[in-house]
TORSE-893974 format. One record per residue (C-alpha): residue number from 1; residue in one letter; x, y, z. Coordinates in steps of 0.1 Angstrom, whole numbers, always signed. Layout:
<pts>
+-----+----+-------+-------+-------+
!   i ! aa !  east ! north !    up !
+-----+----+-------+-------+-------+
! NUM !  a !     X !     Y !     Z !
...
+-----+----+-------+-------+-------+
</pts>
This chain:
<pts>
+-----+----+-------+-------+-------+
!   i ! aa !  east ! north !    up !
+-----+----+-------+-------+-------+
!   1 !  m !  -158 !  +106 !  +133 !
!   2 !  d !  -188 !   +96 !  +149 !
!   3 !  s !  -176 !   +81 !  +181 !
!   4 !  g !  -210 !   +60 !  +184 !
!   5 !  t !  -205 !   +41 !  +151 !
!   6 !  g !  -169 !   +42 !  +142 !
!   7 !  q !  -177 !   +57 !  +107 !
!   8 !  d !  -161 !   +86 !   +91 !
!   9 !  t !  -187 !  +116 !   +91 !
!  10 !  r !  -163 !  +138 !   +73 !
!  11 !  r !  -161 !  +138 !   +35 !
!  12 !  n !  -128 !  +148 !   +27 !
!  13 !  l !  -117 !  +111 !   +26 !
!  14 !  p !  -136 !   +82 !    +9 !
!  15 !  e !  -162 !   +66 !   +35 !
!  16 !  g !  -144 !   +44 !   +59 !
!  17 !  l !  -108 !   +55 !   +49 !
!  18 !  g !   -99 !   +72 !   +82 !
!  19 !  a !  -115 !   +42 !  +101 !
!  20 !  a !   -95 !   +20 !   +82 !
!  21 !  i !   -62 !   +38 !   +86 !
!  22 !  r !   -71 !   +42 !  +125 !
!  23 !  g !   -80 !    +5 !  +130 !
!  24 !  t !   -52 !   -10 !  +110 !
!  25 !  a !   -27 !   +13 !  +133 !
!  26 !  e !   -45 !    -1 !  +164 !
!  27 !  e !   -42 !   -36 !  +153 !
!  28 !  i !    -1 !   -33 !  +144 !
!  29 !  a !    +2 !   -17 !  +180 !
!  30 !  a !   -22 !   -46 !  +195 !
!  31 !  l !    +8 !   -68 !  +177 !
!  32 !  l !   +37 !   -53 !  +192 !
!  33 !  r !   +23 !   -50 !  +228 !
!  34 !  s !   +15 !   -89 !  +230 !
!  35 !  g !   +49 !   -95 !  +246 !
!  36 !  t !   +67 !   -93 !  +215 !
!  37 !  d !  +105 !   -99 !  +211 !
!  38 !  t !  +114 !   -69 !  +187 !
!  39 !  g !  +145 !   -86 !  +180 !
!  40 !  l !  +126 !  -115 !  +160 !
!  41 !  r !  +136 !  -116 !  +122 !
!  42 !  i !  +108 !  -108 !   +96 !
!  43 !  p !  +109 !  -140 !   +72 !
!  44 !  g !  +122 !  -132 !   +37 !
!  45 !  a !  +133 !   -98 !   +47 !
!  46 !  e !  +162 !   -79 !   +61 !
!  47 !  w !  +144 !   -62 !   +90 !
!  48 !  s !  +135 !   -73 !  +126 !
!  49 !  v !  +101 !   -69 !  +142 !
!  50 !  g !  +117 !   -37 !  +159 !
!  51 !  e !  +130 !   -24 !  +128 !
!  52 !  a !   +99 !   -28 !  +108 !
!  53 !  a !   +79 !   -10 !  +137 !
!  54 !  a !  +105 !   +17 !  +137 !
!  55 !  h !  +100 !   +23 !  +102 !
!  56 !  l !   +65 !   +24 !  +105 !
!  57 !  a !   +65 !   +49 !  +135 !
!  58 !  l !   +90 !   +69 !  +111 !
!  59 !  a !   +68 !   +66 !   +81 !
!  60 !  n !   +35 !   +75 !   +97 !
!  61 !  e !   +53 !  +108 !  +111 !
!  62 !  l !   +64 !  +115 !   +77 !
!  63 !  m !   +27 !  +110 !   +62 !
!  64 !  a !   +14 !  +131 !   +87 !
!  65 !  d !   +40 !  +160 !   +82 !
!  66 !  l !   +33 !  +160 !   +45 !
!  67 !  a !    -6 !  +159 !   +51 !
!  68 !  a !    -1 !  +190 !   +72 !
!  69 !  g !   +17 !  +209 !   +44 !
!  70 !  h !   +54 !  +205 !   +56 !
!  71 !  a !   +79 !  +199 !   +31 !
!  72 !  r !   +97 !  +166 !   +36 !
!  73 !  p !  +125 !  +152 !   +12 !
!  74 !  y !  +124 !  +116 !   +12 !
!  75 !  g !  +141 !  +102 !   -22 !
!  76 !  d !  +128 !  +106 !   -54 !
!  77 !  g !  +104 !   +81 !   -56 !
!  78 !  t !  +125 !   +51 !   -72 !
!  79 !  p !  +125 !   +18 !   -52 !
!  80 !  g !  +161 !   +24 !   -46 !
!  81 !  s !  +159 !   +61 !   -35 !
!  82 !  l !  +131 !   +50 !   -11 !
!  83 !  a !  +152 !   +20 !    +2 !
!  84 !  a !  +183 !   +44 !    +8 !
!  85 !  a !  +160 !   +70 !   +27 !
!  86 !  n !  +148 !   +41 !   +49 !
!  87 !  k !  +181 !   +26 !   +60 !
!  88 !  r !  +193 !   +64 !   +68 !
!  89 !  s !  +160 !   +72 !   +89 !
!  90 !  l !  +165 !   +40 !  +107 !
!  91 !  a !  +201 !   +48 !  +114 !
!  92 !  e !  +192 !   +81 !  +130 !
!  93 !  f !  +164 !   +66 !  +153 !
!  94 !  g !  +175 !   +42 !  +181 !
!  95 !  e !  +142 !   +34 !  +194 !
!  96 !  r !  +134 !    -6 !  +190 !
!  97 !  a !  +110 !   -10 !  +222 !
!  98 !  a !   +76 !   -22 !  +216 !
!  99 !  e !   +54 !    -2 !  +239 !
! 100 !  p !   +71 !   +34 !  +224 !
! 101 !  l !   +69 !   +23 !  +186 !
! 102 !  a !   +32 !   +12 !  +191 !
! 103 !  a !   +21 !   +45 !  +207 !
! 104 !  l !   +39 !   +64 !  +179 !
! 105 !  i !   +22 !   +43 !  +153 !
! 106 !  v !   -11 !   +50 !  +165 !
! 107 !  r !    -5 !   +87 !  +174 !
! 108 !  r !   +11 !   +96 !  +140 !
! 109 !  a !   -17 !   +78 !  +119 !
! 110 !  d !   -44 !   +96 !  +140 !
! 111 !  e !   -24 !  +130 !  +131 !
! 112 !  c !   -22 !  +122 !   +95 !
! 113 !  v !   -61 !  +115 !   +93 !
! 114 !  k !   -68 !  +147 !  +112 !
! 115 !  a !   -47 !  +166 !   +88 !
! 116 !  l !   -62 !  +152 !   +57 !
! 117 !  e !   -94 !  +157 !   +66 !
! 118 !  t !   -91 !  +192 !   +69 !
! 119 !  r !   -77 !  +196 !   +35 !
! 120 !  a !   -96 !  +202 !    +4 !
! 121 !  t !  -101 !  +169 !   -18 !
! 122 !  e !   -85 !  +186 !   -49 !
! 123 !  e !   -54 !  +200 !   -33 !
! 124 !  s !   -21 !  +184 !   -41 !
! 125 !  v !    +4 !  +171 !   -14 !
! 126 !  v !   +40 !  +167 !   -23 !
! 127 !  t !   +50 !  +128 !   -15 !
! 128 !  p !   +82 !  +106 !   -19 !
! 129 !  m !   +62 !   +92 !   -50 !
! 130 !  g !   +49 !  +125 !   -65 !
! 131 !  p !   +20 !  +149 !   -61 !
! 132 !  m !   -12 !  +130 !   -46 !
! 133 !  s !   -46 !  +144 !   -35 !
! 134 !  p !   -55 !  +138 !    +3 !
! 135 !  p !   -74 !  +110 !    -4 !
! 136 !  e !   -42 !   +92 !   -26 !
! 137 !  l !   -20 !   +99 !    +3 !
! 138 !  g !   -46 !   +84 !   +31 !
! 139 !  s !   -46 !   +54 !    +7 !
! 140 !  y !    -8 !   +53 !    +3 !
! 141 !  l !    -7 !   +57 !   +43 !
! 142 !  l !   -31 !   +26 !   +47 !
! 143 !  t !   -15 !    +8 !   +19 !
! 144 !  h !   +22 !    +9 !   +34 !
! 145 !  m !    +7 !    +0 !   +72 !
! 146 !  l !   -10 !   -31 !   +57 !
! 147 !  g !   +22 !   -44 !   +41 !
! 148 !  h !   +45 !   -38 !   +70 !
! 149 !  g !   +16 !   -48 !   +92 !
! 150 !  y !   +13 !   -84 !   +73 !
! 151 !  d !   +52 !   -87 !   +77 !
! 152 !  l !   +49 !   -84 !  +114 !
! 153 !  a !   +19 !  -107 !  +117 !
! 154 !  r !   +37 !  -135 !  +100 !
! 155 !  a !   +69 !  -131 !  +122 !
! 156 !  l !   +49 !  -132 !  +154 !
! 157 !  r !   +28 !  -161 !  +139 !
! 158 !  r !    -7 !  -136 !  +143 !
! 159 !  p !   -34 !  -132 !  +122 !
! 160 !  h !   -27 !  -105 !   +98 !
! 161 !  m !   -52 !   -75 !   +92 !
! 162 !  v !   -53 !   -73 !   +56 !
! 163 !  d !   -90 !   -78 !   +43 !
! 164 !  r !  -112 !   -72 !   +12 !
! 165 !  v !  -125 !   -38 !   +26 !
! 166 !  r !   -91 !   -26 !   +33 !
! 167 !  v !   -77 !   -38 !    +2 !
! 168 !  g !  -105 !   -17 !   -21 !
! 169 !  l !   -93 !   +13 !    +0 !
! 170 !  t !   -56 !   +12 !   -10 !
! 171 !  l !   -69 !   +14 !   -50 !
! 172 !  p !   -68 !   +51 !   -51 !
! 173 !  f !   -31 !   +49 !   -43 !
! 174 !  m !   -24 !   +19 !   -63 !
! 175 !  l !   -38 !   +33 !   -93 !
! 176 !  t !   -15 !   +63 !   -87 !
! 177 !  a !   +18 !   +47 !   -81 !
! 178 !  m !   +16 !   +17 !  -108 !
! 179 !  p !   +28 !   +42 !  -136 !
! 180 !  r !   +55 !   +55 !  -114 !
! 181 !  v !   +68 !   +20 !  -101 !
! 182 !  t !   +69 !    +5 !  -140 !
! 183 !  d !   +97 !   -14 !  -149 !
! 184 !  t !  +105 !    -1 !  -184 !
! 185 !  n !  +129 !   -29 !  -191 !
! 186 !  r !   +98 !   -51 !  -192 !
! 187 !  t !   +73 !   -31 !  -210 !
! 188 !  a !   +96 !   -19 !  -236 !
! 189 !  g !   +78 !   -22 !  -269 !
! 190 !  m !   +48 !   -37 !  -254 !
! 191 !  n !   +11 !   -34 !  -263 !
! 192 !  a !   -16 !   -48 !  -243 !
! 193 !  r !   -50 !   -38 !  -226 !
! 194 !  y !   -57 !   -55 !  -193 !
! 195 !  d !   -90 !   -54 !  -172 !
! 196 !  v !   -83 !   -64 !  -135 !
! 197 !  r !  -110 !   -70 !  -114 !
! 198 !  l !  -112 !   -78 !   -79 !
! 199 !  w !  -134 !  -103 !   -61 !
! 200 !  g !  -165 !   -86 !   -42 !
! 201 !  g !  -158 !   -51 !   -61 !
! 202 !  g !  -129 !   -29 !   -71 !
! 203 !  r !  -119 !   -30 !  -110 !
! 204 !  f !   -93 !    -8 !  -131 !
! 205 !  g !   -75 !   -10 !  -167 !
! 206 !  v !   -38 !   -10 !  -175 !
! 207 !  t !   -28 !    -2 !  -210 !
! 208 !  l !    +4 !    -5 !  -227 !
! 209 !  a !   +10 !   +13 !  -261 !
! 210 !  d !   +46 !    +8 !  -272 !
! 211 !  g !   +58 !    +3 !  -238 !
! 212 !  v !   +41 !   +33 !  -223 !
! 213 !  l !   +21 !   +22 !  -196 !
! 214 !  s !   -11 !   +41 !  -181 !
! 215 !  v !   -40 !   +31 !  -156 !
! 216 !  d !   -77 !   +42 !  -153 !
! 217 !  a !  -101 !   +36 !  -131 !
! 218 !  r !  -123 !   +23 !  -158 !
! 219 !  p !  -111 !    -8 !  -178 !
! 220 !  p !  -104 !    -4 !  -217 !
! 221 !  a !  -134 !   -11 !  -238 !
! 222 !  a !  -117 !   -40 !  -258 !
! 223 !  p !   -93 !   -58 !  -231 !
! 224 !  d !   -69 !   -86 !  -243 !
! 225 !  c !   -66 !  -101 !  -211 !
! 226 !  t !   -92 !  -100 !  -179 !
! 227 !  i !   -75 !  -109 !  -147 !
! 228 !  h !  -102 !  -119 !  -117 !
! 229 !  i !   -84 !  -118 !   -85 !
! 230 !  e !   -92 !  -123 !   -49 !
! 231 !  p !   -83 !   -90 !   -29 !
! 232 !  v !   -58 !  -103 !    -7 !
! 233 !  t !   -36 !  -120 !   -30 !
! 234 !  f !   -39 !   -88 !   -53 !
! 235 !  l !   -25 !   -67 !   -25 !
! 236 !  l !    +2 !   -91 !   -12 !
! 237 !  m !   +11 !   -99 !   -49 !
! 238 !  a !   +15 !   -60 !   -55 !
! 239 !  l !   +35 !   -53 !   -27 !
! 240 !  g !   +60 !   -82 !   -36 !
! 241 !  r !   +49 !  -104 !    -4 !
! 242 !  q !   +35 !  -133 !   -26 !
! 243 !  g !   +40 !  -149 !   -61 !
! 244 !  q !   +18 !  -159 !   -84 !
! 245 !  a !   +20 !  -193 !   -87 !
! 246 !  g !    +3 !  -206 !   -55 !
! 247 !  p !   -27 !  -183 !   -59 !
! 248 !  i !   -33 !  -195 !   -94 !
! 249 !  l !   -29 !  -233 !   -80 !
! 250 !  r !   -56 !  -224 !   -55 !
! 251 !  g !   -81 !  -207 !   -78 !
! 252 !  r !   -75 !  -168 !   -63 !
! 253 !  i !   -66 !  -159 !   -99 !
! 254 !  l !   -86 !  -167 !  -129 !
! 255 !  v !   -80 !  -153 !  -163 !
! 256 !  r !  -102 !  -145 !  -192 !
! 257 !  g !   -96 !  -130 !  -227 !
! 258 !  r !   -83 !  -136 !  -263 !
! 259 !  k !   -46 !  -133 !  -250 !
! 260 !  p !   -47 !  -149 !  -216 !
! 261 !  w !    -8 !  -155 !  -220 !
! 262 !  l !    -5 !  -119 !  -210 !
! 263 !  a !   -16 !  -123 !  -175 !
! 264 !  p !   +16 !  -141 !  -160 !
! 265 !  r !   +34 !  -110 !  -173 !
! 266 !  f !   +12 !   -86 !  -154 !
! 267 !  p !   +30 !   -88 !  -122 !
! 268 !  g !   +64 !   -82 !  -135 !
! 269 !  l !   +54 !   -53 !  -151 !
! 270 !  f !   +58 !   -34 !  -117 !
! 271 !  v !   +87 !   -30 !   -90 !
! 272 !  a !   +73 !   -28 !   -56 !
! 273 !  p !   +87 !    +4 !   -40 !
+-----+----+-------+-------+-------+
</pts>
């Protein structure tokens, strides 16, 4: 990284991804260091602030180990198995104090970025959600920190760190993960072609053929439904932090196409891990 500009100078990761990971970790650490009562409960969640921070420290360590090529079994990629693995790891790790956890989150995120920067882009890394390239794993780390960082900010009544640029950097992971978290009960027998466009840039396609879902960085040539969505809204909905009714009413989701009724079904096609 160029210390004068704060920009990534290596090209093993997409431009800006390393800086976004490090910056997000630092902002989460700042939240924790601001006189936090780590016993506060996170609204709508089972965890306290301390438990969520401990989970982030453990997850960042896991990702750093994976990036370095170390085998770390952690569930089988399904939401249930990941939740069980999270519960076990938290039970075995007793730290809940703000300062030590803040330091761990930052250090492990930096270690992960450094390890990813030394791997060839085409290499495959084994992760809890299946094989990924180093850029996809980096995007996974960023996505995970943004989701829990948002939770911590809400619990502490502080501004969150999710923004349009960072959401754009989560897309490599999102496109990889979506077929792996498909709710097959809801996609069974379904045929549809979606064009999803994030405001300000970012676009992908989702196709269902007899219930089989595929995702492509290029949208289908003749989509049935085109969804225009504000980026922060997209990520929060994808991570199960927000429903769609409010964003629709506030104009943050716009729908076009010959089958606009497919749009409300889209979020329910996936189960947030």
